[in-house]
N, C-alpha and C positions, 0 to 999 in steps of 0.2 A: 504494500500500500504506500503510495507516494505521499510525502508530506509537502504541502504547497509552500510553506515558509517556516523558518525557524528564527527565534528571537534570542539574542544574547544580551545580558545585562553587563555593561562594561563599567568598571570603576578603577580609580587610581589605586595602585597597590601601596600598602604602608611601607614596603621595602623599596619603592620606586617602580616606575613603569606602570603597566596596566594589567588587569585581570578581566577575563570574560567568562561568564557562565551561561550556558543555554538554559532557557526556561522549559522545564518539562523533560529534559534529557540529561543524561550523565556526561556532559561534555564541559570541560574546563580547559582554558589555555591562558597563557600570559606572555607578555613581550615588553620590551623596553620603550617602544614608541607605538603610536596609533597605527602608523603605516605597517610596522612589523606585526602588530596584533591582527590587522585585517587579513594578512596572509596566513597567520597561525590559525585564525578562525576557519578560513577556507580549508586548510589542511585537516583540521580537526573534524570538520563536517564530512570531508571525503573519507577519512578513516572510519568514522562512526556508521555511515550509511552505505548500503550497497548502491551501485550506480542507478538502478531502477527506482530506488526508494528515496534518493537524495532530494532535499528541498531545492526548489528553483530560486528561492529568494532567501537571503540571509539579512536580517535586520539587526543593527547594533544600536541598542538603547544606551547611550552614554550618560552616566550620572556623575555630576561633579558636585561635591559638597563644599560649601563655604561656611565658615563660622564667623559670625558677627558678634562683637562685644561692645559694651558701653563703657 
C-alpha cells in the first residue's frame, strides 16, 4: 500500500545541527545543516520503504523555539 506523503518534525539538536522524526513511522535522522538533513531524510525514507510503497511527497515541518525574557 503506497503512502501518499510523509511528514517529518525537524528541530534544532541540543548538540548542534538538526534532528528529524517522521510522524507515525520509526524513522529518525540528523545532520549538521538543513541542506544535509534534506538529503538524510530522503535516504532514510528510501531505506524504510520498498520502492512501490514509498511516499511521493516528503514534508518537513521545521520548528524553531525562541525564549523571550523580561
